[in-house]
C-alpha positions in Angstrom: -21.1 -59.1 41.4 -18.6 -57.3 43.6 -16.2 -59.9 43.2 -16.5 -59.7 39.5 -16.1 -56.1 39.4 -13.0 -56.1 41.5 -11.5 -58.8 39.3 -12.5 -56.7 36.3 -10.7 -53.7 37.6 -7.6 -55.6 38.4 -7.2 -56.6 34.8 -4.6 -54.0 33.0 -6.6 -54.3 29.9 -9.7 -53.4 31.5 -8.0 -50.5 33.1 -7.0 -49.2 29.8 -10.4 -49.7 28.4 -11.9 -47.8 31.3 -9.4 -44.9 30.6 -10.3 -44.9 26.9 -14.0 -44.5 27.9 -13.3 -41.8 30.2 -11.4 -39.8 27.7 -14.2 -40.6 25.0 -16.9 -39.2 27.3 -14.6 -36.3 28.1 -14.2 -35.4 24.5 -17.8 -36.1 23.4 -19.1 -33.8 26.4 -16.6 -30.8 25.3 -17.5 -31.1 21.7 -21.3 -31.7 22.4 -21.4 -28.3 24.3 -20.9 -26.3 21.1 -23.0 -28.5 19.1 -25.9 -28.0 21.7 -25.2 -24.2 21.8 -25.4 -24.0 17.9 -28.8 -25.8 18.0 -27.3 -28.7 16.0 -28.1 -31.6 18.3 -30.0 -33.6 15.7 -27.0 -33.2 13.4 -25.0 -35.5 15.7 -27.6 -38.0 15.8 -27.7 -37.9 11.9 -23.9 -38.3 11.5 -23.9 -41.4 13.9 -26.5 -43.0 12.0 -24.8 -42.1 8.8 -21.7 -43.5 9.9 -22.9 -47.2 9.8 -22.8 -47.7 6.0 -19.3 -46.2 6.0 -18.2 -49.0 8.4 -19.9 -51.7 6.6 -18.4 -50.7 3.4 -14.9 -50.3 4.9 -15.3 -53.9 6.1 -16.5 -55.1 2.8 -13.5 -53.8 1.1 -10.9 -54.6 3.4 -12.3 -57.9 5.0 -10.9 -57.0 8.4 -12.0 -55.3 11.5 -10.0 -52.2 11.9 -11.0 -49.3 13.8 -8.7 -47.0 11.6 -10.4 -48.2 8.4 -13.8 -48.0 10.0 -13.0 -44.3 11.1 -12.1 -43.5 7.7 -15.2 -45.0 6.1 -17.4 -43.4 8.7 -16.0 -39.9 8.2 -16.3 -40.2 4.3 -20.0 -41.4 5.0 -20.6 -38.5 7.6 -19.2 -36.2 5.0 -21.6 -37.4 2.2 -24.5 -37.2 4.8 -23.7 -33.7 5.6 -23.2 -32.8 1.9 -26.8 -34.4 1.3 -28.3 -32.4 4.1 -26.9 -29.0 2.8 -28.1 -29.8 -0.8 -31.6 -30.8 0.3 -32.0 -27.5 2.4 -30.5 -25.5 -0.5 -32.1 -26.8 -3.6 -35.5 -27.6 -2.1 -38.1 -26.1 0.1 -37.5 -28.8 2.8 -36.4 -27.4 6.2 -33.1 -28.5 7.9 -34.9 -30.7 10.6 -36.8 -32.7 7.8 -33.5 -33.0 5.8 -31.8 -34.4 8.8 -34.5 -36.8 9.3 -34.5 -38.0 5.6 -30.6 -38.5 5.6 -30.7 -40.2 8.8 -33.3 -42.7 7.8 -31.7 -43.4 4.3 -28.2 -43.8 5.5 -29.2 -45.9 8.5 -31.4 -48.0 6.4 -28.5 -48.7 4.1 -26.4 -49.5 6.8 -28.7 -52.1 8.4 -29.0 -53.7 4.8 -25.3 -53.9 4.4 -24.9 -55.3 8.1 -27.3 -58.0 7.5 -25.6 -58.8 4.3 -22.2 -59.2 6.0 -23.7 -61.3 8.8 -24.8 -63.8 6.2 -21.9 -63.7 4.0 -19.9 -66.4 5.8 -16.9 -64.2 6.4 -15.2 -65.4 9.6 -14.1 -61.9 10.3 -17.5 -60.5 10.6 -18.0 -61.9 14.1 -18.6 -59.2 16.5 -19.3 -56.4 13.9 -22.9 -56.2 15.1 -21.5 -54.7 18.3 -21.2 -51.4 16.5 -25.0 -51.0 16.7 -25.3 -50.7 20.6 -21.5 -50.8 21.5 -19.5 -53.2 23.6 -16.5 -51.5 25.3 -15.2 -54.8 26.6 -14.5 -56.1 23.0 -12.1 -53.3 22.4 -8.3 -54.3 22.0 -5.4 -52.1 23.0 -4.9 -50.5 19.7 -8.6 -49.2 19.7 -8.3 -47.8 23.1 -5.2 -46.0 22.3 -6.6 -44.6 19.1 -9.9 -43.6 21.0 -7.8 -41.9 23.8 -5.5 -40.1 21.5 -8.3 -38.7 19.3 -10.4 -37.7 22.2 -7.4 -35.8 23.8 -6.8 -34.2 20.6 -10.4 -32.9 20.4 -10.2 -31.4 23.8 -6.9 -29.7 23.1 -8.3 -28.2 20.0 -11.3 -27.0 21.8 -9.0 -25.5 24.5 -6.8 -23.6 21.8 -9.7 -22.3 19.7 -12.2 -21.8 22.9 -12.6 -18.2 22.1 -13.3 -18.6 18.4 -15.8 -21.3 18.9 -17.4 -19.4 21.5 -17.9 -16.4 19.4 -19.1 -18.3 16.3 -21.6 -20.2 18.6 -23.1 -17.1 19.8 -22.8 -14.4 17.1 -21.2 -15.6 13.9 -22.1 -12.4 12.1 -19.9 -10.5 14.6 -17.1 -13.0 14.4 -17.3 -12.5 10.4 -17.1 -8.7 10.9 -13.9 -9.2 13.0 -12.4 -10.9 10.1 -12.5 -14.4 11.4 -12.8 -17.2 9.0 -16.2 -18.4 10.3 -16.9 -20.9 7.5 -13.6 -22.6 8.0 -14.1 -22.7 11.8 -17.6 -24.0 11.2 -16.3 -26.8 9.0 -13.6 -27.7 11.5 -16.2 -27.9 14.3 -18.3 -30.1 12.2 -15.2 -32.4 11.5 -14.6 -32.5 15.1 -18.3 -33.6 15.7 -18.0 -36.3 13.1 -14.7 -37.5 14.5 -16.3 -37.5 18.0 -19.1 -39.4 16.8 -17.0 -42.0 15.0 -14.5 -42.6 17.7 -17.2 -43.5 20.1 -19.2 -46.0 17.9 -17.4 -49.0 19.1 -17.8 -48.1 22.8 -21.5 -46.8 22.7 -22.7 -47.8 19.1 -24.2 -45.9 16.3 -27.7 -45.9 17.5 -27.0 -44.0 20.8 -23.6 -42.3 20.5 -25.2 -38.9 19.8 -26.7 -39.1 23.3 -23.3 -39.0 24.8 -22.6 -36.0 22.8 -25.6 -34.1 23.7 -26.8 -35.2 27.1 -23.8 -34.3 29.2 -24.0 -30.7 27.6 -27.7 -30.3 28.4 -27.2 -31.4 32.0 -24.3 -29.0 32.4 -26.2 -26.1 31.2 -28.6 -26.3 34.1 -25.7 -25.7 36.6 -24.2 -22.6 35.1 -24.3 -19.5 32.8 -20.6 -19.6 32.0 -19.7 -21.3 28.8 -16.2 -22.3 30.2 -17.7 -24.0 33.2 -20.3 -25.6 31.1 -17.8 -27.0 28.8 -15.8 -28.4 31.8 -18.8 -29.8 33.5 -20.1 -31.3 30.2 -16.8 -33.1 30.0 -16.9 -34.4 33.4 -20.5 -35.5 33.0 -19.6 -37.3 29.8 -16.4 -39.1 31.6 -18.6 -40.1 34.3 -21.3 -41.6 31.9 -18.6 -43.4 29.8 -16.9 -45.0 32.8 -20.3 -46.0 34.5 -21.4 -47.7 31.2 -18.2 -49.4 30.8 -18.0 -50.7 34.4 -21.7 -52.1 34.3 -21.4 -53.7 30.9 -18.2 -55.2 31.7 -19.4 -56.9 34.8 -22.7 -57.8 33.5 -22.6 -60.5 30.7 -24.5 -59.8 27.4 -25.1 -56.1 28.5 -24.3 -53.6 25.6 -22.3 -50.5 26.8 -24.2 -47.9 24.8 -27.7 -48.2 26.4 -26.1 -48.2 30.0 -23.9 -45.3 29.2 -27.0 -43.3 27.8 -28.9 -44.3 31.0 -25.9 -43.0 33.3 -26.0 -39.7 31.3 -29.7 -39.5 31.6 -29.6 -39.9 35.4 -27.1 -37.0 35.5 -29.5 -35.2 33.5 -32.4 -36.0 35.8 -30.3 -34.9 38.7 -29.3 -31.6 37.0 -32.9 -30.8 36.1 -34.1 -31.4 39.7 -31.3 -30.2 41.9 -29.5 -27.3 39.9 -29.3 -24.4 42.2 -30.7 -21.8 39.7 -32.5 -23.6 36.9 -33.6 -26.8 38.6 -37.0 -27.7 39.3 -36.7 -27.9 43.1 -35.0 -24.6 43.1 -37.9 -22.9 41.1 -40.3 -24.6 43.3 -38.6 -23.0 46.4 -38.6 -19.5 44.7 -42.0 -19.8 43.8 -43.1 -20.8 47.3 -40.9 -18.1 48.8 -42.5 -15.4 46.4 -45.9 -16.8 47.3 -45.4 -16.4 51.0 -43.8 -12.9 50.5 -46.8 -11.7 48.6 -49.2 -13.3 51.2 -47.2 -11.4 54.1 -47.6 -8.2 52.0 -51.2 -8.7 51.5 -51.8 -9.5 55.2 -50.0 -6.2 56.1 -52.1 -4.3 53.7 -55.2 -5.8 55.3 -54.1 -5.1 58.7 -53.1 -1.4 57.7 -56.5 -0.9 56.2 -58.3 -2.4 59.2 -56.2 -0.2 61.5 -57.1 3.0 59.6 -60.9 2.1 59.6 -60.7 1.6 63.3 -58.9 5.0 63.6 -61.4 6.7 61.5 -64.2 5.3 63.5 -62.9 6.3 66.7 -62.2 9.9 65.5 -65.9 10.1 64.5 
């Protein structure tokens, strides 16, 4: 397996795929930080599943596998899903979490039906389209990698330029509105960036699991710091590590989809963060609890000794 990995890394095309996966994880982690802080984690999952019918419709209309066309179809499908969520919550008594579940199920079900129809259509270009379900980074061509890398870099740059604005609307949108910020426009921009981050990662991670790459690095980073800036940077690093790890393993092991391996790598980072983070980690909490218990026990022993000493002194005086 080591020789296979070395040969894989020596291939220039594979090096570009690794770079694309790294940038994808970086962009997803950065965008996911704001999605997580705004308590919209399930929205990313809904948008990811809603992208599948858009991809299928784009293929049925064009007859070719083009990442650019798939991205357009997925963005339109994601926009329709977002409109559906808002319409359900506004014109009915259904809460947002239930609306997200309804839209997710309906769009994904429609996408699976379309995918099955395409697979049995006899179109020669449909081969490999099923990789969009669970992802297969090794199947990407150079134009796919370029597009994924450029879009991910643009997302990171926009987040860096609008960091203060995104920070304010994530924590206190009312105050931001009072300062004259166009909160609605910024929220729509953040939503669009979330859709783009989801869509651009579909080929590498798959529609089923791409939301995990969006949220898990951000949740893991939250355990290490109270600073939003550091959290965003760490989430980007965790996402990049997850993307590279998933691509490496799926590229060296045959018939292993990239998405599940990438998510498992991100989950491992999350478990390490939950266990070993210095302030919020389980180990740190256990040590603090043990230290507090020992201090309390020591104070109680001192009280008992003092009371015993005072009792002996009173007995001696009498």
